[in-house]
C-alpha positions as CSV (number, residue, x, y, z in Angstrom):
1,X,-15.7,1.6,6.2
2,X,-18.2,3.6,3.4
3,X,-17.9,6.7,5.5
4,X,-14.4,6.0,6.0
5,X,-13.3,5.2,2.5
6,X,-15.4,8.5,1.7
7,X,-13.0,10.2,4.0
8,X,-9.9,9.2,3.3
9,X,-11.2,10.0,-0.8
10,X,-11.6,13.6,0.1
11,X,-8.4,13.6,2.6
12,X,-6.4,12.3,-0.3
13,X,-7.8,14.3,-3.0
14,X,-6.9,17.3,-0.7
15,X,-3.0,16.4,-0.1
16,X,-2.5,15.3,-3.6
17,X,-3.7,18.9,-4.5
18,X,-1.3,21.0,-2.3
19,X,1.0,18.2,-1.1
20,X,0.1,17.2,2.6
21,X,-2.7,17.2,5.2
22,X,-4.2,13.8,4.5
23,X,-3.5,12.3,7.6
24,X,-4.5,15.5,9.7
25,X,-8.0,15.2,8.0
26,X,-8.4,12.0,7.9
27,X,-7.1,10.1,11.3
28,X,-8.9,12.6,13.9
29,X,-12.4,11.8,12.1
30,X,-11.7,7.9,11.6
31,X,-10.7,7.6,14.9
32,X,-14.5,8.6,16.1
33,X,-15.6,6.1,13.6
34,X,-13.2,3.2,13.4
35,X,-10.7,3.5,15.7
36,X,-8.9,0.2,15.0
37,X,-7.4,1.9,11.6
38,X,-5.7,4.7,13.3
39,X,-3.0,5.2,12.7
40,X,-2.0,1.9,11.2
41,X,-4.5,1.7,8.3
42,X,-5.2,4.6,7.2
43,X,-1.3,5.3,7.2
44,X,-1.3,2.5,4.7
45,X,-3.6,4.4,2.5
46,X,-1.7,7.6,2.7
47,X,1.9,6.4,2.2
48,X,0.9,5.1,-1.3
49,X,-0.9,8.0,-1.6
50,X,2.7,9.8,-1.2
51,X,4.3,7.1,-3.2
52,X,1.7,7.9,-6.6
53,X,2.3,11.5,-6.1
54,X,6.1,11.3,-5.9
55,X,6.0,9.3,-9.3
56,X,3.5,11.8,-10.9
57,X,5.9,15.1,-9.5
58,X,9.4,13.1,-10.3
59,X,10.7,15.5,-12.6
60,X,10.2,18.3,-10.0
61,X,11.6,15.9,-7.2
62,X,15.7,16.1,-5.7
63,X,16.7,13.8,-3.0
64,X,19.3,16.3,-1.2
65,X,16.3,18.1,0.8
66,X,14.6,14.8,1.1
67,X,17.0,13.4,2.7
68,X,17.9,16.3,5.2
69,X,14.6,16.6,6.6
70,X,14.7,12.9,7.3
71,X,17.7,12.8,8.8
72,X,16.2,15.2,11.2
73,X,13.0,13.3,11.8
74,X,14.8,10.2,13.1
75,X,16.1,12.7,15.8
76,X,12.9,13.9,16.2
77,X,10.9,10.7,16.7
78,X,13.4,9.8,19.1
79,X,13.5,12.4,21.3
80,X,9.5,12.7,21.2
81,X,9.8,8.9,22.7
82,X,12.0,9.7,25.3
83,X,10.2,13.2,26.2
84,X,6.8,10.8,26.3
85,X,8.1,8.9,29.2
86,X,9.2,12.0,31.8
87,X,6.9,14.1,30.5
88,X,2.9,14.2,30.8
89,X,1.6,14.2,27.2
90,X,-0.9,17.5,27.3
91,X,2.0,19.9,28.3
92,X,4.3,18.3,25.3
93,X,0.9,18.7,22.9
94,X,0.6,22.5,24.3
95,X,3.9,23.4,23.5
96,X,3.7,21.5,20.0
97,X,0.6,23.7,19.3
98,X,2.1,27.0,20.3
99,X,5.5,26.0,18.2
100,X,3.5,25.4,14.5
101,X,1.2,28.8,15.3
102,X,4.1,30.5,15.4
103,X,6.0,29.1,12.6
104,X,3.0,29.8,10.9
105,X,2.7,33.2,12.1
106,X,6.4,33.9,11.1
107,X,6.2,32.3,7.7
108,X,2.5,34.1,6.8
109,X,4.5,37.8,8.0
110,X,8.0,37.7,7.1
111,X,8.0,34.2,4.7
112,X,10.1,32.4,6.8
113,X,13.2,31.0,6.8
114,X,14.7,29.2,3.4
115,X,15.0,25.6,2.8
116,X,18.3,25.1,3.0
117,X,19.6,21.8,4.2
118,X,20.1,22.9,7.8
119,X,16.3,24.6,7.9
120,X,15.7,21.4,6.6
121,X,17.0,19.1,9.3
122,X,15.5,21.1,12.0
123,X,12.1,21.7,10.5
124,X,12.3,17.7,10.3
125,X,13.6,17.4,13.8
126,X,10.7,19.5,15.2
127,X,7.9,17.5,12.9
128,X,9.2,13.9,14.2
129,X,8.9,15.5,17.5
130,X,5.2,16.5,16.7
131,X,4.5,13.4,15.0
132,X,5.6,11.6,17.9
133,X,4.2,13.3,21.1
134,X,1.0,15.5,19.3
135,X,0.5,13.6,16.2
136,X,0.9,16.7,14.1
137,X,4.6,16.4,12.0
138,X,3.9,17.7,8.5
139,X,3.6,21.4,9.1
140,X,7.5,22.3,9.9
141,X,8.6,20.8,6.5
142,X,5.4,22.1,4.6
143,X,6.0,25.3,5.8
144,X,9.4,25.7,4.4
145,X,8.3,24.4,0.9
146,X,5.1,27.0,1.2
147,X,6.8,29.2,-1.2
148,X,7.9,26.2,-4.0
149,X,6.0,26.3,-7.3
150,X,3.1,23.4,-7.0
151,X,5.1,20.6,-8.2
152,X,8.2,20.6,-6.2
153,X,6.4,21.2,-3.2
154,X,4.3,18.3,-3.5
155,X,6.9,16.3,-4.9
156,X,9.2,17.2,-1.9
157,X,6.5,16.6,0.7
158,X,5.5,13.6,-0.4
159,X,8.8,11.8,-1.0
160,X,9.6,12.8,2.8
161,X,6.1,11.5,4.0
162,X,7.0,8.5,1.9
163,X,10.2,8.5,4.0
164,X,8.5,9.1,7.4
165,X,5.8,6.5,6.6
166,X,8.1,4.1,6.5
167,X,10.2,4.9,9.9
168,X,6.1,5.4,11.0
169,X,5.6,1.6,10.3
170,X,8.9,0.1,11.8
171,X,7.7,1.8,15.0
172,X,4.2,0.8,15.2
173,X,5.2,-3.1,14.0
174,X,7.5,-2.8,17.1
175,X,5.1,-1.5,19.3
176,X,2.9,-4.0,18.5
177,X,0.1,-1.7,17.2
178,X,0.6,-2.9,13.0
179,X,0.0,-6.6,12.2
180,X,-2.2,-8.7,9.5
181,X,-5.8,-7.2,11.0
182,X,-4.2,-3.6,10.4
183,X,-3.1,-4.3,7.3
184,X,-6.0,-6.2,5.5
185,X,-8.1,-3.0,6.7
186,X,-5.6,-0.9,5.3
187,X,-5.9,-2.9,2.3
188,X,-9.1,-1.5,1.5
189,X,-8.6,2.0,2.0
190,X,-5.9,1.8,-0.9
191,X,-8.7,2.5,-3.8
192,X,-10.0,5.9,-1.7
193,X,-6.1,6.5,-1.6
194,X,-6.0,6.1,-5.6
195,X,-9.4,7.8,-5.8
196,X,-8.4,10.7,-4.2
197,X,-5.0,10.7,-6.5
198,X,-7.2,10.2,-9.6
199,X,-9.4,13.1,-8.7
200,X,-6.9,15.7,-7.7
201,X,-6.0,15.3,-11.5
202,X,-7.9,17.8,-12.7
203,X,-7.8,20.3,-9.7
204,X,-3.8,21.1,-10.2
205,X,-4.2,23.9,-12.7
206,X,-6.1,26.1,-10.3
207,X,-4.3,25.4,-7.1
208,X,-0.9,26.2,-8.8
209,X,-1.9,29.1,-10.4
210,X,-4.0,30.5,-7.1
211,X,-0.6,29.4,-5.1
212,X,0.2,26.3,-2.6
213,X,1.3,28.9,0.2
214,X,-2.8,30.0,1.7
215,X,-3.5,26.5,1.8
216,X,-0.5,25.0,3.4
217,X,-0.5,27.8,5.9
218,X,-4.0,27.5,6.5
219,X,-4.1,23.6,7.3
220,X,-1.4,24.2,9.4
221,X,-3.2,27.2,11.6
222,X,-6.0,24.4,11.9
223,X,-4.3,22.1,13.0
224,X,-2.5,23.6,15.6
225,X,-5.8,25.3,16.7
226,X,-7.5,21.9,17.0
227,X,-4.8,20.3,18.8
228,X,-4.7,23.4,20.9
229,X,-8.5,23.2,21.4
230,X,-8.5,19.8,22.0
231,X,-5.3,20.0,25.3
232,X,-6.7,22.4,26.9
233,X,-10.2,21.5,26.8
234,X,-9.5,18.2,27.1
């Protein structure tokens, strides 16, 4: 638990600085140490983190983009569940990894599409689908916000993750993968998220000067490459 606490704290510090990445970093590592804590207990900590970031960056948050992306995520989650019933999981994961890599390349070369309502809905759909089928749901939406200023990117992404976390908890409860035991373990990890959030504060000026875009591109690409390697190598 000490190791898990430290991992969640570091991942939370990273996400509180750029807007996303905590689950991408923490979940695979924690799974190797304490599989019972994934996904529900770790998600409790990152959900709290997202709430804290929304409060901190509330001056830069608007509801319309979050609503568009969340609406798409609902469609993507439902579609992902249906696809998994009919298609091998490895094939779907491979498709998701390739699509995320393609999105990173497009964003890096041409800047990517504008974060319009339609594009946010599509990105949310892709994120919900990727999260359900391959455990990689943040990059599609994060890449759309990569060009915004730091506070707005962090605030909007965190608002989106709050909504998606709530939907995920409903799904986990229905699937009987989140109950009292997972909630108790999650409570132990909440201070880790709080610690990471507090530790991120001194980093914000440097992150904002440099720009969040390179970090979002790097984390998205790394997540896709890891998923691709895991799928191909078994």
